[in-house]
N, C-alpha and C positions, 0 to 999 in steps of 0.2 A: 209714610213710606217715602223713602229717599228717592229723588229723581234727579237725573243729570241730563241737560239738554245742551248739545253743542251747536254752534253756529260759525259762520264765517269761511266755510270752505268755498272752493270754486276753482276756476280755470285761470291760470297766470302763466306768463312766459318765463323761461328760464332767466334767472337774475332778479325776478321780481320778488314782491313780498305779500304776504297774507297774515292776518291775525285771527286765530281761532278763539272762540270763547266757550266756556263750559259754565252754565248756571246751576247751582246746587240748590235744591228745595227739599223741604221735609225734616231738616235738622235745625235747631235753634242754637246748638253749641258750634264752636269753631275748631273742635279738636279733631280735624281730619286732614290727612295727607292726600294729595291729589297727584294723578299721573296722567301723561299723555302717551298713548301707544298708536301704532299704525299697523295695517295690514293690507297686503296686495294678494290677489288671487293666487291660490296655490302655495302660499308661504305662511309660516307661523306669525302670529301677531308679536310685533317687535316693541320693545320698550324705547321710548323717545325721550321723555323728561319727567322729573317729579319734583314737587316741592312739599316740604313738611309743614307742619303747623307753625313752626317757628320761622319759616322762610328758607330753609336750607334746600339747596337745589342740586339736581344731578342730571347728566345728559349722557346719551349714547355718543360715542366718539364722533360718529358721522355727521352729527348736528352741532357739536360743540363750536361756539363762536359764530353761528349762524341763527340758532334758535334761542329765545329766552322764554322762560316760564315765569309766570308771576300770579299773584293772587290779590284780590281785593276782598277783604273779609267783611266789609260793610255790606257790599253787594253779593256776597257768597258766590263770587265768580272767579274762576281761574282762566288765564289767558296763556296762549302759546303764539308768540310773535316769531314769524318765520321769515327770515331775510336771505337773500342770495339763493333763492330756490333752485333746485336742480331737478331735471326729469326724474332721477332716481328717488326723489321725495314724493313721488305720486304715490298715493295710497288713500285708503279710508282711515281717518284719524278718529280715535276713540279717547274720551276722557273717563277716568275712573277715580273712585274714592275709597279710601280706607279709613276706619275710624278707630280711636283709641291706640292701643299698643299693637294691634293686629298687623301683621305684615301683608295680609291678603287684601287685594282689591276686590271688595265685596259688590260694589255698585259700578255700573257702566252706563255710559250713554248710547245713543243709537248709531253714533258715528257721522262723520261728515267727509264727503269726497274732496280731496285736493287733487288737482291735475296740473302738472307742470309740463308745458310744451317746449320742445327744443327749437 
């Protein structure tokens, strides 16, 4: 069974930085794309960033230039480096995985809270 475990959330002042980690277990191959999403109460879950098996990355416009997604295929871990954080980045952040050619993120972590104070 595939499991995703996030860590690294917390409370930070505006302008600060955090690095989220997502450890993937239960798969021995590396053929999975990873994404980070976030959600605030009463709102739809929002795509933040993704990275493909080959390392191709995408970002939502609101975090472009501030956030960086990366992956360590030896450690089976994906990271989200968040710099210049803003209060509007406050949310629960989730990592997700999709395998093979599927466009669907089938596996999700439990989420980690990020709170940015002004």
